[in-house]
Jmol script that loads the backbone (N, CA, C; Angstrom):
load data "model"
ATOM      1  N   MET A   1     -33.628 -20.356  30.341  1.00  0.00           N
ATOM      2  CA  MET A   1     -32.957 -20.410  31.624  1.00  0.00           C
ATOM      3  C   MET A   1     -32.544 -21.845  31.950  1.00  0.00           C
ATOM      4  N   VAL A   2     -33.435 -22.783  31.700  1.00  0.00           N
ATOM      5  CA  VAL A   2     -33.130 -24.181  31.989  1.00  0.00           C
ATOM      6  C   VAL A   2     -31.982 -24.662  31.111  1.00  0.00           C
ATOM      7  N   LEU A   3     -32.018 -24.331  29.816  1.00  0.00           N
ATOM      8  CA  LEU A   3     -30.970 -24.788  28.922  1.00  0.00           C
ATOM      9  C   LEU A   3     -29.630 -24.146  29.251  1.00  0.00           C
ATOM     10  N   ASN A   4     -29.642 -22.899  29.685  1.00  0.00           N
ATOM     11  CA  ASN A   4     -28.386 -22.240  30.041  1.00  0.00           C
ATOM     12  C   ASN A   4     -27.689 -22.960  31.192  1.00  0.00           C
ATOM     13  N   SER A   5     -28.449 -23.546  32.080  1.00  0.00           N
ATOM     14  CA  SER A   5     -27.832 -24.256  33.203  1.00  0.00           C
ATOM     15  C   SER A   5     -27.128 -25.528  32.740  1.00  0.00           C
ATOM     16  N   ARG A   6     -27.436 -25.998  31.535  1.00  0.00           N
ATOM     17  CA  ARG A   6     -26.813 -27.208  31.009  1.00  0.00           C
ATOM     18  C   ARG A   6     -25.580 -26.919  30.151  1.00  0.00           C
ATOM     19  N   VAL A   7     -25.339 -25.667  29.837  1.00  0.00           N
ATOM     20  CA  VAL A   7     -24.222 -25.295  28.970  1.00  0.00           C
ATOM     21  C   VAL A   7     -22.932 -25.298  29.777  1.00  0.00           C
ATOM     22  N   ARG A   8     -21.916 -25.953  29.244  1.00  0.00           N
ATOM     23  CA  ARG A   8     -20.633 -26.021  29.942  1.00  0.00           C
ATOM     24  C   ARG A   8     -19.702 -24.871  29.571  1.00  0.00           C
ATOM     25  N   ASP A   9     -19.979 -24.230  28.442  1.00  0.00           N
ATOM     26  CA  ASP A   9     -19.112 -23.158  27.977  1.00  0.00           C
ATOM     27  C   ASP A   9     -19.414 -21.878  28.758  1.00  0.00           C
ATOM     28  N   LYS A  10     -18.418 -21.393  29.472  1.00  0.00           N
ATOM     29  CA  LYS A  10     -18.604 -20.232  30.345  1.00  0.00           C
ATOM     30  C   LYS A  10     -18.981 -18.981  29.555  1.00  0.00           C
ATOM     31  N   LYS A  11     -18.368 -18.797  28.393  1.00  0.00           N
ATOM     32  CA  LYS A  11     -18.659 -17.597  27.600  1.00  0.00           C
ATOM     33  C   LYS A  11     -20.104 -17.601  27.117  1.00  0.00           C
ATOM     34  N   ILE A  12     -20.606 -18.746  26.668  1.00  0.00           N
ATOM     35  CA  ILE A  12     -22.004 -18.830  26.250  1.00  0.00           C
ATOM     36  C   ILE A  12     -22.911 -18.512  27.425  1.00  0.00           C
ATOM     37  N   SER A  13     -22.624 -19.075  28.573  1.00  0.00           N
ATOM     38  CA  SER A  13     -23.447 -18.802  29.761  1.00  0.00           C
ATOM     39  C   SER A  13     -23.457 -17.322  30.111  1.00  0.00           C
ATOM     40  N   GLU A  14     -22.306 -16.680  29.996  1.00  0.00           N
ATOM     41  CA  GLU A  14     -22.228 -15.251  30.311  1.00  0.00           C
ATOM     42  C   GLU A  14     -23.043 -14.412  29.325  1.00  0.00           C
ATOM     43  N   ILE A  15     -22.965 -14.756  28.041  1.00  0.00           N
ATOM     44  CA  ILE A  15     -23.717 -13.999  27.050  1.00  0.00           C
ATOM     45  C   ILE A  15     -25.215 -14.209  27.236  1.00  0.00           C
ATOM     46  N   VAL A  16     -25.622 -15.445  27.494  1.00  0.00           N
ATOM     47  CA  VAL A  16     -27.038 -15.730  27.723  1.00  0.00           C
ATOM     48  C   VAL A  16     -27.528 -14.983  28.966  1.00  0.00           C
ATOM     49  N   GLU A  17     -26.719 -14.940  29.987  1.00  0.00           N
ATOM     50  CA  GLU A  17     -27.085 -14.210  31.209  1.00  0.00           C
ATOM     51  C   GLU A  17     -27.275 -12.722  30.908  1.00  0.00           C
ATOM     52  N   SER A  18     -26.384 -12.156  30.110  1.00  0.00           N
ATOM     53  CA  SER A  18     -26.510 -10.758  29.715  1.00  0.00           C
ATOM     54  C   SER A  18     -27.796 -10.539  28.926  1.00  0.00           C
ATOM     55  N   PHE A  19     -28.071 -11.414  27.971  1.00  0.00           N
ATOM     56  CA  PHE A  19     -29.303 -11.325  27.189  1.00  0.00           C
ATOM     57  C   PHE A  19     -30.522 -11.357  28.107  1.00  0.00           C
ATOM     58  N   ARG A  20     -30.522 -12.306  29.016  1.00  0.00           N
ATOM     59  CA  ARG A  20     -31.662 -12.454  29.929  1.00  0.00           C
ATOM     60  C   ARG A  20     -31.837 -11.231  30.821  1.00  0.00           C
ATOM     61  N   ASN A  21     -30.734 -10.676  31.292  1.00  0.00           N
ATOM     62  CA  ASN A  21     -30.823  -9.474  32.130  1.00  0.00           C
ATOM     63  C   ASN A  21     -31.420  -8.304  31.361  1.00  0.00           C
ATOM     64  N   TRP A  22     -30.956  -8.102  30.110  1.00  0.00           N
ATOM     65  CA  TRP A  22     -31.518  -7.019  29.299  1.00  0.00           C
ATOM     66  C   TRP A  22     -32.983  -7.286  28.984  1.00  0.00           C
ATOM     67  N   ALA A  23     -33.318  -8.529  28.670  1.00  0.00           N
ATOM     68  CA  ALA A  23     -34.715  -8.869  28.373  1.00  0.00           C
ATOM     69  C   ALA A  23     -35.611  -8.590  29.581  1.00  0.00           C
ATOM     70  N   ASN A  24     -35.140  -8.893  30.760  1.00  0.00           N
ATOM     71  CA  ASN A  24     -35.910  -8.596  31.974  1.00  0.00           C
ATOM     72  C   ASN A  24     -36.089  -7.105  32.169  1.00  0.00           C
ATOM     73  N   GLN A  25     -35.084  -6.326  31.803  1.00  0.00           N
ATOM     74  CA  GLN A  25     -35.164  -4.873  31.959  1.00  0.00           C
ATOM     75  C   GLN A  25     -36.216  -4.249  31.053  1.00  0.00           C
ATOM     76  N   VAL A  26     -36.464  -4.867  29.902  1.00  0.00           N
ATOM     77  CA  VAL A  26     -37.422  -4.298  28.951  1.00  0.00           C
ATOM     78  C   VAL A  26     -38.764  -4.037  29.632  1.00  0.00           C
ATOM     79  N   GLY A  27     -39.235  -4.968  30.408  1.00  0.00           N
ATOM     80  CA  GLY A  27     -40.536  -4.817  31.065  1.00  0.00           C
ATOM     81  C   GLY A  27     -40.502  -4.063  32.376  1.00  0.00           C
ATOM     82  N   LEU A  28     -39.320  -3.740  32.859  1.00  0.00           N
ATOM     83  CA  LEU A  28     -39.210  -3.115  34.179  1.00  0.00           C
ATOM     84  C   LEU A  28     -38.734  -1.669  34.144  1.00  0.00           C
ATOM     85  N   THR A  29     -38.525  -1.133  32.956  1.00  0.00           N
ATOM     86  CA  THR A  29     -37.973   0.215  32.869  1.00  0.00           C
ATOM     87  C   THR A  29     -39.012   1.262  33.224  1.00  0.00           C
ATOM     88  N   ALA A  30     -38.513   2.429  33.642  1.00  0.00           N
ATOM     89  CA  ALA A  30     -39.390   3.521  34.071  1.00  0.00           C
ATOM     90  C   ALA A  30     -39.876   4.368  32.903  1.00  0.00           C
ATOM     91  N   SER A  31     -39.225   4.232  31.739  1.00  0.00           N
ATOM     92  CA  SER A  31     -39.621   5.063  30.604  1.00  0.00           C
ATOM     93  C   SER A  31     -39.468   4.281  29.306  1.00  0.00           C
ATOM     94  N   PRO A  32     -40.175   4.714  28.272  1.00  0.00           N
ATOM     95  CA  PRO A  32     -40.019   4.057  26.971  1.00  0.00           C
ATOM     96  C   PRO A  32     -38.584   4.131  26.446  1.00  0.00           C
ATOM     97  N   ALA A  33     -37.898   5.231  26.703  1.00  0.00           N
ATOM     98  CA  ALA A  33     -36.510   5.371  26.246  1.00  0.00           C
ATOM     99  C   ALA A  33     -35.616   4.318  26.900  1.00  0.00           C
ATOM    100  N   GLU A  34     -35.802   4.092  28.189  1.00  0.00           N
ATOM    101  CA  GLU A  34     -35.018   3.060  28.879  1.00  0.00           C
ATOM    102  C   GLU A  34     -35.360   1.680  28.331  1.00  0.00           C
ATOM    103  N   GLY A  35     -36.617   1.469  28.023  1.00  0.00           N
ATOM    104  CA  GLY A  35     -37.035   0.193  27.442  1.00  0.00           C
ATOM    105  C   GLY A  35     -36.398  -0.027  26.085  1.00  0.00           C
ATOM    106  N   ASN A  36     -36.357   1.034  25.278  1.00  0.00           N
ATOM    107  CA  ASN A  36     -35.716   0.931  23.969  1.00  0.00           C
ATOM    108  C   ASN A  36     -34.228   0.640  24.098  1.00  0.00           C
ATOM    109  N   THR A  37     -33.579   1.273  25.062  1.00  0.00           N
ATOM    110  CA  THR A  37     -32.155   1.015  25.299  1.00  0.00           C
ATOM    111  C   THR A  37     -31.942  -0.450  25.671  1.00  0.00           C
ATOM    112  N   ALA A  38     -32.794  -0.975  26.529  1.00  0.00           N
ATOM    113  CA  ALA A  38     -32.685  -2.377  26.936  1.00  0.00           C
ATOM    114  C   ALA A  38     -32.876  -3.304  25.742  1.00  0.00           C
ATOM    115  N   ILE A  39     -33.814  -2.961  24.848  1.00  0.00           N
ATOM    116  CA  ILE A  39     -34.039  -3.781  23.654  1.00  0.00           C
ATOM    117  C   ILE A  39     -32.813  -3.763  22.757  1.00  0.00           C
ATOM    118  N   VAL A  40     -32.222  -2.592  22.580  1.00  0.00           N
ATOM    119  CA  VAL A  40     -31.016  -2.481  21.756  1.00  0.00           C
ATOM    120  C   VAL A  40     -29.885  -3.311  22.360  1.00  0.00           C
ATOM    121  N   ARG A  41     -29.672  -3.186  23.658  1.00  0.00           N
ATOM    122  CA  ARG A  41     -28.596  -3.945  24.323  1.00  0.00           C
ATOM    123  C   ARG A  41     -28.853  -5.446  24.222  1.00  0.00           C
ATOM    124  N   MET A  42     -30.100  -5.838  24.376  1.00  0.00           N
ATOM    125  CA  MET A  42     -30.467  -7.243  24.272  1.00  0.00           C
ATOM    126  C   MET A  42     -30.151  -7.752  22.867  1.00  0.00           C
ATOM    127  N   SER A  43     -30.530  -6.975  21.856  1.00  0.00           N
ATOM    128  CA  SER A  43     -30.292  -7.409  20.476  1.00  0.00           C
ATOM    129  C   SER A  43     -28.800  -7.453  20.145  1.00  0.00           C
ATOM    130  N   GLU A  44     -27.999  -6.654  20.812  1.00  0.00           N
ATOM    131  CA  GLU A  44     -26.555  -6.657  20.574  1.00  0.00           C
ATOM    132  C   GLU A  44     -25.874  -7.932  21.073  1.00  0.00           C
ATOM    133  N   THR A  45     -26.543  -8.679  21.915  1.00  0.00           N
ATOM    134  CA  THR A  45     -25.951  -9.920  22.425  1.00  0.00           C
ATOM    135  C   THR A  45     -26.188 -11.106  21.500  1.00  0.00           C
ATOM    136  N   ILE A  46     -27.114 -10.969  20.544  1.00  0.00           N
ATOM    137  CA  ILE A  46     -27.475 -12.107  19.692  1.00  0.00           C
ATOM    138  C   ILE A  46     -26.315 -12.557  18.801  1.00  0.00           C
ATOM    139  N   ALA A  47     -25.683 -11.622  18.086  1.00  0.00           N
ATOM    140  CA  ALA A  47     -24.597 -12.003  17.166  1.00  0.00           C
ATOM    141  C   ALA A  47     -23.432 -12.672  17.899  1.00  0.00           C
ATOM    142  N   PRO A  48     -22.937 -12.091  19.004  1.00  0.00           N
ATOM    143  CA  PRO A  48     -21.848 -12.773  19.716  1.00  0.00           C
ATOM    144  C   PRO A  48     -22.254 -14.157  20.242  1.00  0.00           C
ATOM    145  N   LEU A  49     -23.519 -14.289  20.637  1.00  0.00           N
ATOM    146  CA  LEU A  49     -23.994 -15.585  21.123  1.00  0.00           C
ATOM    147  C   LEU A  49     -23.963 -16.614  19.999  1.00  0.00           C
ATOM    148  N   HIS A  50     -24.480 -16.248  18.840  1.00  0.00           N
ATOM    149  CA  HIS A  50     -24.486 -17.170  17.704  1.00  0.00           C
ATOM    150  C   HIS A  50     -23.065 -17.507  17.263  1.00  0.00           C
ATOM    151  N   GLU A  51     -22.179 -16.521  17.272  1.00  0.00           N
ATOM    152  CA  GLU A  51     -20.785 -16.764  16.893  1.00  0.00           C
ATOM    153  C   GLU A  51     -20.133 -17.768  17.843  1.00  0.00           C
ATOM    154  N   ARG A  52     -20.345 -17.576  19.127  1.00  0.00           N
ATOM    155  CA  ARG A  52     -19.727 -18.477  20.112  1.00  0.00           C
ATOM    156  C   ARG A  52     -20.310 -19.887  20.004  1.00  0.00           C
ATOM    157  N   ILE A  53     -21.614 -19.983  19.839  1.00  0.00           N
ATOM    158  CA  ILE A  53     -22.232 -21.308  19.686  1.00  0.00           C
ATOM    159  C   ILE A  53     -21.654 -21.997  18.452  1.00  0.00           C
ATOM    160  N   GLY A  54     -21.488 -21.248  17.358  1.00  0.00           N
ATOM    161  CA  GLY A  54     -20.891 -21.817  16.145  1.00  0.00           C
ATOM    162  C   GLY A  54     -19.491 -22.321  16.399  1.00  0.00           C
ATOM    163  N   GLU A  55     -18.677 -21.543  17.125  1.00  0.00           N
ATOM    164  CA  GLU A  55     -17.304 -21.962  17.443  1.00  0.00           C
ATOM    165  C   GLU A  55     -17.306 -23.276  18.213  1.00  0.00           C
ATOM    166  N   VAL A  56     -18.163 -23.355  19.211  1.00  0.00           N
ATOM    167  CA  VAL A  56     -18.208 -24.554  20.054  1.00  0.00           C
ATOM    168  C   VAL A  56     -18.689 -25.758  19.246  1.00  0.00           C
ATOM    169  N   LEU A  57     -19.706 -25.565  18.416  1.00  0.00           N
ATOM    170  CA  LEU A  57     -20.207 -26.676  17.609  1.00  0.00           C
ATOM    171  C   LEU A  57     -19.172 -27.154  16.599  1.00  0.00           C
ATOM    172  N   ARG A  58     -18.450 -26.218  15.960  1.00  0.00           N
ATOM    173  CA  ARG A  58     -17.408 -26.622  15.023  1.00  0.00           C
ATOM    174  C   ARG A  58     -16.307 -27.396  15.737  1.00  0.00           C
ATOM    175  N   LYS A  59     -15.952 -26.969  16.933  1.00  0.00           N
ATOM    176  CA  LYS A  59     -14.928 -27.690  17.692  1.00  0.00           C
ATOM    177  C   LYS A  59     -15.405 -29.099  18.035  1.00  0.00           C
ATOM    178  N   LEU A  60     -16.665 -29.219  18.437  1.00  0.00           N
ATOM    179  CA  LEU A  60     -17.212 -30.550  18.724  1.00  0.00           C
ATOM    180  C   LEU A  60     -17.182 -31.432  17.477  1.00  0.00           C
ATOM    181  N   ASP A  61     -17.575 -30.863  16.330  1.00  0.00           N
ATOM    182  CA  ASP A  61     -17.528 -31.629  15.077  1.00  0.00           C
ATOM    183  C   ASP A  61     -16.108 -32.084  14.772  1.00  0.00           C
ATOM    184  N   ASN A  62     -15.141 -31.184  14.930  1.00  0.00           N
ATOM    185  CA  ASN A  62     -13.748 -31.518  14.644  1.00  0.00           C
ATOM    186  C   ASN A  62     -13.208 -32.559  15.609  1.00  0.00           C
ATOM    187  N   ASP A  63     -13.624 -32.470  16.865  1.00  0.00           N
ATOM    188  CA  ASP A  63     -13.171 -33.451  17.851  1.00  0.00           C
ATOM    189  C   ASP A  63     -13.736 -34.838  17.543  1.00  0.00           C
ATOM    190  N   GLU A  64     -14.967 -34.876  17.016  1.00  0.00           N
ATOM    191  CA  GLU A  64     -15.592 -36.164  16.696  1.00  0.00           C
ATOM    192  C   GLU A  64     -15.059 -36.757  15.398  1.00  0.00           C
ATOM    193  N   ASP A  65     -14.642 -35.905  14.476  1.00  0.00           N
ATOM    194  CA  ASP A  65     -14.184 -36.376  13.179  1.00  0.00           C
ATOM    195  C   ASP A  65     -12.887 -35.664  12.800  1.00  0.00           C
ATOM    196  N   PRO A  66     -11.743 -36.133  13.309  1.00  0.00           N
ATOM    197  CA  PRO A  66     -10.457 -35.485  13.053  1.00  0.00           C
ATOM    198  C   PRO A  66     -10.131 -35.357  11.567  1.00  0.00           C
ATOM    199  N   LEU A  67     -10.594 -36.300  10.740  1.00  0.00           N
ATOM    200  CA  LEU A  67     -10.336 -36.229   9.304  1.00  0.00           C
ATOM    201  C   LEU A  67     -10.988 -34.985   8.705  1.00  0.00           C
ATOM    202  N   ARG A  68     -12.215 -34.709   9.093  1.00  0.00           N
ATOM    203  CA  ARG A  68     -12.913 -33.518   8.616  1.00  0.00           C
ATOM    204  C   ARG A  68     -12.158 -32.273   9.028  1.00  0.00           C
ATOM    205  N   ALA A  69     -11.622 -32.235  10.226  1.00  0.00           N
ATOM    206  CA  ALA A  69     -10.888 -31.068  10.720  1.00  0.00           C
ATOM    207  C   ALA A  69      -9.642 -30.821   9.886  1.00  0.00           C
ATOM    208  N   SER A  70      -8.978 -31.899   9.438  1.00  0.00           N
ATOM    209  CA  SER A  70      -7.746 -31.705   8.657  1.00  0.00           C
ATOM    210  C   SER A  70      -8.043 -31.219   7.251  1.00  0.00           C
ATOM    211  N   ILE A  71      -9.234 -31.476   6.735  1.00  0.00           N
ATOM    212  CA  ILE A  71      -9.636 -31.022   5.409  1.00  0.00           C
ATOM    213  C   ILE A  71     -10.091 -29.573   5.441  1.00  0.00           C
ATOM    214  N   ALA A  72     -10.755 -29.201   6.518  1.00  0.00           N
ATOM    215  CA  ALA A  72     -11.331 -27.855   6.626  1.00  0.00           C
ATOM    216  C   ALA A  72     -10.323 -26.779   6.871  1.00  0.00           C
TER     217      ALA A  72
END
end "model"
wireframe off; spacefill off
backbone 0.3
color backbone group
């Protein structure tokens, strides 16, 4: 939660918020089936989160080293 407040990328913040909401639901559901659904939804946010973080990091690398960007 603390690190999410430091992220400037809106899409990353939105995905992290979704992950956190599903994670909170896991412990608050009325039935095991609802808990399982929350776990599945939570796990579905991991790949898009990693993809977006990778995009942002690659852009930062390219911005810092334009020569590397022209080779890649």
